C-alpha positions in Angstrom: 35.0 -43.3 96.3 33.5 -40.0 95.4 35.2 -40.3 91.7 33.5 -43.8 91.5 30.0 -42.9 92.7 30.4 -39.9 90.4 31.2 -42.2 87.1 28.2 -44.5 88.3 25.8 -41.5 88.5 27.2 -40.2 85.3 26.3 -43.9 83.6 22.9 -44.0 85.0 22.0 -40.3 84.0 23.3 -41.2 80.7 21.0 -44.4 80.3 17.9 -42.4 81.7 18.2 -39.5 79.3 18.7 -42.0 76.1 15.5 -43.7 77.3 13.4 -40.8 78.0 14.5 -39.0 74.8 13.7 -42.3 72.7 10.2 -42.7 74.3 9.4 -39.1 73.4 10.8 -39.8 70.0 8.4 -42.7 69.4 5.5 -41.4 71.0 5.8 -38.1 68.3 6.9 -39.8 65.2 5.6 -43.0 63.3 8.3 -45.1 61.9 8.7 -45.2 58.0 7.4 -48.5 56.5 8.6 -50.3 53.5 6.8 -51.4 50.7 6.5 -55.0 52.2 4.9 -53.6 55.2 3.0 -50.6 53.6 2.1 -51.8 50.2 3.0 -50.6 47.1 5.0 -50.8 43.7 8.5 -51.6 43.2 10.2 -51.3 39.7 13.5 -51.8 38.4 14.3 -50.4 35.0 17.2 -51.0 32.8 18.2 -48.9 29.8 18.5 -50.3 26.2 22.1 -51.9 26.0 22.1 -51.3 22.4 21.0 -47.9 22.7 23.2 -47.0 25.4 26.1 -48.1 23.3 25.2 -45.8 20.6 24.4 -43.0 23.0 27.9 -43.3 24.5 29.5 -43.6 21.0 27.9 -40.6 19.5 28.4 -38.5 22.7 32.2 -38.4 23.7 32.8 -38.0 27.2 29.6 -39.3 28.5 29.5 -42.8 30.8 27.0 -45.3 31.7 26.9 -44.3 35.0 26.3 -40.3 34.0 23.5 -41.7 31.5 21.9 -43.4 34.2 22.1 -40.9 36.9 20.2 -38.5 34.2 17.7 -41.1 33.5 17.0 -41.4 37.7 16.9 -37.5 37.7 14.1 -37.6 35.0 12.0 -40.3 36.4 12.1 -38.5 39.9 11.1 -35.4 38.2 7.9 -37.2 36.6 7.0 -39.0 39.6 7.2 -36.1 41.9 5.5 -33.7 39.5 2.7 -36.2 39.4 2.1 -36.1 43.2 3.8 -38.9 44.3 6.0 -37.2 46.8 6.5 -40.1 49.0 8.2 -42.4 46.3 11.9 -43.0 46.1 14.1 -43.2 42.9 17.6 -44.4 43.2 20.4 -45.7 41.0 21.2 -49.4 41.2 24.3 -50.1 39.5 25.7 -48.6 36.3 22.4 -49.2 34.0 19.5 -49.7 36.5 17.0 -47.7 38.3 15.1 -48.7 41.3 11.8 -46.9 41.6 9.8 -47.6 45.1 6.2 -46.1 45.4 4.4 -47.0 48.8 0.4 -47.2 48.9 -1.8 -45.3 48.7 -0.5 -43.3 45.9 -3.3 -43.4 44.5 -4.6 -47.1 45.3 -5.3 -48.0 41.9 -1.6 -47.7 40.9 -0.6 -50.3 43.7 -3.1 -53.1 42.0 -2.8 -51.8 38.3 0.5 -49.8 37.9 0.3 -49.8 33.9 -0.3 -45.9 34.0 2.7 -45.7 36.4 4.9 -47.5 33.9 3.7 -45.4 30.9 4.4 -42.2 32.8 8.1 -43.8 33.7 9.1 -45.6 30.8 8.1 -42.9 28.0 11.0 -41.7 26.7 9.3 -38.3 26.0 11.4 -37.3 22.8 9.2 -34.4 21.3 9.9 -33.3 17.9 8.2 -30.5 15.8 8.3 -31.0 12.3 6.7 -29.5 9.0 4.4 -31.8 7.3 5.4 -32.1 3.6 2.5 -34.4 2.7 -0.1 -36.5 4.2 -0.9 -40.0 3.1 -4.3 -42.3 4.1 -4.9 -45.7 5.3 -2.5 -47.4 7.6 0.2 -47.7 5.0 2.4 -45.2 3.5 0.4 -45.1 0.2 2.0 -43.0 -2.2 4.4 -41.4 0.1 7.9 -41.9 -1.1 10.4 -40.4 1.2 13.5 -38.8 -0.4 16.7 -37.9 1.0 16.5 -36.4 4.7 12.8 -37.4 4.6 11.0 -39.9 6.8 7.4 -41.2 6.9 5.7 -41.4 10.5 2.2 -42.0 11.7 -0.5 -40.9 14.2 -2.1 -43.2 16.6 -4.8 -44.1 13.7 -2.2 -45.0 11.5 -2.5 -42.1 9.1 0.9 -41.6 7.4 3.1 -38.2 7.3 5.9 -37.2 5.3 8.1 -35.0 7.1 11.9 -33.8 7.3 14.4 -35.9 9.4 15.7 -32.6 11.0 12.9 -31.2 13.2 12.3 -27.5 13.4 12.7 -27.7 17.2 12.5 -30.2 19.8 11.0 -30.5 23.7 14.0 -29.0 24.9 12.5 -25.7 24.1 9.4 -26.3 26.0 9.3 -23.9 29.0 5.8 -25.2 30.6 3.0 -27.7 29.8 -0.4 -27.8 31.5 -3.9 -29.6 31.0 -6.9 -28.2 30.0 -10.2 -29.3 28.7 -10.5 -29.2 24.6 -13.6 -27.1 25.0 -12.3 -24.5 26.7 -9.2 -24.1 24.3 -11.2 -24.3 21.6 -10.6 -27.8 20.1 -14.1 -29.5 20.9 -13.0 -32.7 18.9 -10.3 -33.4 21.9 -11.7 -34.1 25.2 -8.4 -32.8 26.9 -5.4 -31.0 25.4 -1.8 -30.2 26.8 -1.1 -26.4 26.4 2.5 -25.8 25.8 4.5 -22.8 26.3 7.9 -22.4 24.5 11.2 -21.0 25.9 12.3 -17.7 24.6 14.7 -19.3 22.2 11.9 -21.9 21.1 9.4 -19.0 20.5 12.2 -16.9 18.6 12.8 -20.0 16.3 9.3 -20.6 15.6 8.6 -17.1 15.0 11.4 -17.1 12.3 10.0 -20.2 10.8 6.9 -18.4 10.3 8.3 -15.3 9.0 10.7 -16.5 6.8 8.1 -18.6 4.9 9.6 -22.0 6.0 5.6 -22.4 7.4 3.0 -20.4 5.7 -0.3 -19.9 7.1 -3.6 -19.8 5.8 -7.2 -19.6 6.6 -8.6 -21.8 9.4 -11.1 -23.7 6.9 -11.2 -24.1 3.6 -9.3 -25.1 0.6 -6.5 -22.6 0.9 -5.4 -23.8 4.5 -1.6 -23.1 5.3 1.0 -25.7 6.0 0.7 -28.3 8.8 3.1 -28.9 11.7 3.3 -32.3 13.2 4.0 -32.6 16.9 5.7 -35.8 17.5 6.1 -38.0 20.6 8.4 -40.7 20.6 7.8 -41.2 16.8 4.0 -41.1 16.8 2.2 -37.8 15.4 -0.1 -36.3 18.5 -1.4 -33.6 16.4 -0.4 -32.0 12.9 -2.5 -28.7 13.3 -2.6 -26.3 10.3 -0.4 -23.0 10.4 -3.1 -20.0 10.7 -2.5 -16.9 8.8 -3.5 -15.0 11.9 -0.5 -16.6 13.8 1.8 -15.7 11.0 0.7 -12.2 10.9 1.0 -11.9 14.8 4.5 -13.0 14.7 5.3 -10.8 12.1 3.9 -7.7 13.5 4.2 -8.5 17.5 7.3 -10.8 17.5 8.3 -13.8 19.2 6.2 -13.6 22.0 3.1 -14.3 19.8 4.4 -17.4 18.8 5.4 -18.6 22.2 1.9 -21.0 22.9 0.7 -23.8 21.3 -1.7 -27.0 21.8 -1.1 -30.9 21.7 -4.5 -32.3 20.9 -5.6 -35.8 20.9 -5.8 -36.7 24.5 -9.0 -38.9 25.5 -8.5 -38.6 29.4 -7.5 -36.5 32.0 -4.8 -39.0 33.4 -3.2 -39.6 30.0 -3.1 -35.8 29.4 -1.4 -35.2 33.0 1.0 -38.1 31.9 1.9 -36.5 28.6 2.1 -33.0 30.4 4.4 -34.5 33.0 6.8 -36.2 30.4 6.9 -33.1 28.4 7.9 -30.9 31.5 10.5 -33.2 32.5 12.3 -33.8 29.2 13.0 -36.7 27.3 15.1 -39.9 28.7 18.5 -40.0 26.8 17.9 -43.9 26.0 14.7 -45.8 26.2 14.1 -47.8 29.5 11.9 -50.9 30.4 10.9 -52.7 33.5 13.0 -55.9 34.0 11.3 -56.4 37.6 8.1 -55.6 38.8 6.5 -56.3 42.2 2.9 -55.0 43.6 2.2 -55.4 47.2 -1.3 -54.7 48.3 -2.0 -52.6 51.6 -4.0 -55.4 53.1 -0.6 -57.7 52.3 1.5 -55.0 53.9 -0.7 -55.1 57.1 -0.4 -58.9 57.5 3.4 -58.3 57.0 3.5 -55.9 59.9 1.0 -58.1 62.3 3.3 -61.0 61.8 6.8 -59.1 62.2 5.4 -57.3 65.4 4.3 -60.7 66.7 7.3 -62.4 66.1 9.4 -59.7 67.8 7.2 -59.9 70.8 7.2 -63.6 70.9 10.8 -63.8 70.7 11.3 -61.1 73.4 9.0 -62.7 75.8 10.4 -66.1 75.7 14.0 -64.7 76.0 12.8 -62.7 78.8 11.5 -65.5 81.0 14.4 -67.9 79.9 17.0 -65.4 81.3 15.2 -64.8 84.4 14.7 -68.5 84.6 18.3 -69.6 83.9 20.2 -66.9 85.4 17.9 -65.8 88.1 18.2 -62.0 89.5 21.2 -61.6 87.1 19.2 -62.4 84.2 17.0 -59.1 84.8 20.1 -57.1 83.6 20.0 -59.1 80.5 16.3 -58.2 80.5 16.8 -54.5 81.2 19.4 -54.5 78.3 17.1 -56.5 75.9 14.1 -53.7 76.4 16.7 -50.8 76.3 18.1 -52.0 73.1 14.8 -52.5 71.2 13.6 -48.9 72.4 16.8 -47.3 71.3 17.0 -49.0 68.1 13.7 -48.1 66.9 14.1 -44.6 68.0 17.5 -44.2 66.1 15.8 -45.8 63.1 13.0 -43.2 63.3 15.4 -40.2 63.9 17.5 -41.3 61.0 14.1 -41.6 58.8 15.3 -45.0 58.0 12.6 -47.2 56.0 11.6 -50.2 58.3 11.0 -53.5 56.0 10.6 -57.1 56.9 14.2 -57.5 56.4 14.8 -54.7 58.8 12.6 -56.9 61.6 14.8 -59.7 61.0 17.9 -57.7 61.7 15.9 -56.3 65.0 15.3 -60.0 65.9 18.9 -61.0 65.3 20.0 -57.7 67.3 18.0 -59.2 70.0 19.8 -62.6 69.9 23.4 -60.8 69.9 22.3 -58.6 72.8 21.3 -61.7 74.9 24.2 -63.5 73.9 26.7 -60.8 74.7 25.2 -61.2 78.3 25.5 -64.9 78.5 28.7 -64.8 77.6 29.4 -62.5 80.5 27.4 -64.3 83.0 28.9 -67.8 82.0 32.3 -66.4 82.5 31.3 -64.9 86.0 29.9 -68.5 86.7 33.1 -69.8 86.0 35.1 -67.7 88.0 32.6 -67.9 91.0 32.9 -71.8 90.9 36.8 -71.7 90.6 36.5 -70.1 94.5 36.8 -66.2 93.8 34.6 -63.8 95.9 31.6 -62.3 94.5 33.2 -59.0 93.8 36.4 -60.6 92.3 34.2 -62.9 90.1 32.2 -60.1 88.7 35.2 -58.2 87.8 37.0 -60.9 86.5 34.1 -62.4 84.4 33.1 -58.9 82.7 36.7 -58.2 82.1 37.7 -61.5 80.2 34.4 -62.0 78.3 34.5 -58.3 77.3 36.9 -58.9 74.4 34.9 -62.0 73.0 31.9 -59.9 73.1 33.9 -56.7 71.1 35.3 -59.4 68.8 31.7 -60.8 67.8 30.3 -57.3 67.4 33.2 -56.4 65.2 33.0 -59.3 62.8 29.5 -58.9 62.4 29.6 -55.3 61.8 32.1 -55.8 59.1 29.3 -58.1 57.5 26.7 -55.7 57.9 29.0 -53.2 56.1 29.6 -55.4 53.2 25.9 -56.0 52.7 25.1 -52.1 52.9 27.8 -51.5 50.4 26.9 -54.1 47.8 23.1 -54.9 48.5 20.2 -52.9 47.4 16.7 -52.4 48.8 15.9 -54.8 51.4 19.3 -56.0 51.8 20.5 -52.6 52.8 17.4 -52.2 55.1 18.7 -55.3 57.0 22.3 -54.3 57.1 21.3 -50.9 58.5 19.2 -52.3 61.3 21.8 -55.0 62.2 24.8 -52.4 62.2 22.5 -50.2 64.4 21.8 -52.9 66.5 25.4 -53.8 67.2 26.6 -50.4 68.2 23.6 -50.2 70.7 24.5 -53.5 71.9 28.2 -52.6 72.7 26.6 -49.4 74.3 24.6 -51.5 76.7 27.2 -53.8 77.4 29.8 -51.2 78.1 27.3 -48.9 80.0 24.2 -50.7 81.2 25.9 -54.4 82.3 28.7 -52.6 83.9 26.7 -50.2 85.9 24.6 -53.1 87.2 27.5 -55.0 88.1 29.0 -52.0 90.1 25.8 -51.6 92.0 25.8 -55.2 93.0 29.2 -55.2 93.9 28.3 -52.2 96.4 26.1 -54.4 98.5 29.1 -56.7 99.1 27.3 -59.9 98.3 28.8 -63.1 99.7 26.7 -65.3 97.1 25.8 -64.1 93.5 22.1 -65.1 91.9 23.4 -66.5 88.7 
């Protein structure tokens, strides 16, 4: 008898501790809301298939999965570097990237994500090339590229004849920051990006300056030095003249005097910040573009929250009343289990930092139904045993034991379905699978511990009749 009492006290203590901890967690921590509840932008990006095939052909040992992983890391750096710290960037399949950015971040990007797409989709391939000749007008004019030469244009359409092979690329850049053009000495450019080369890049640049590949000249006049085109994704951002002082400085002071340069032509602070972020993050191995875009405003997200909470509360109240009406006092056991399950499930989601979405709320509602279903199976089995003529204690034991196998079977099969959805699903489907799977474990716990404890307490009273 003492052993039995100890087991009951242990079960009761476990339930009390879990409930108290869950309440404390929910009081002190807010759940993480998904885009459909909070509002935000969701983008699905895909790499260019032809360029992916060409890249894999030219880079032996690379795989589509690994190239996409590099794309994910580059995009994640760009987004985090721009201040969107709550955004998530994940790989979705062999050649797709999922980007989710909640609002507000800032709010303008939730309603007009064009700047966001510019930040993400820009390949960021930066090259520095000597300008061999400059044309005029929007066409190539008299520029005729020879072997290993090409014609590139700036944003106004001015053509430049440059070598195919760059002097160096963006891989040699160590840092990039934004400042006003006036502060940097470029009054014609509202904003500029100041670039700091790595040690290897600066040494390479200094070598080009000192060996005569890039000739210097006065800042103004007819005898200006060579020009160096700074090319981003095939478009000339600026083509500054090589100053004679820079060449002399590199010859006398070494590579450290060739470490800094400026990219001009940025008309807004936002465009300059995007360019600096792209330069810092490095280039994407292949171009990507958005194949899906979804924008959810914060007000619509709040409406979804209200609808989701209302549906859970309404379903819960109806179930609570029905169970008491149909199963009388025994229905209170199911009601307690229902409230306990909801409390623990939401607390676990908060502790795991799982994102709560509308499909997740659907999973919670389904969990409520499965929890009630488990108790209904047990209660109906107890009723059958009671009507078959067994005493109350025997009916409770037999009904619980015989229904338990069915309850476990139903939960295991549903859990398998949840695991399949989690393995092969993405985004909202995974959220539904996580909530459903957690709810199954919590339901089983409440049936094995909570319902069993309640039945043991009823049996101790030695009832002649069952309120069921």
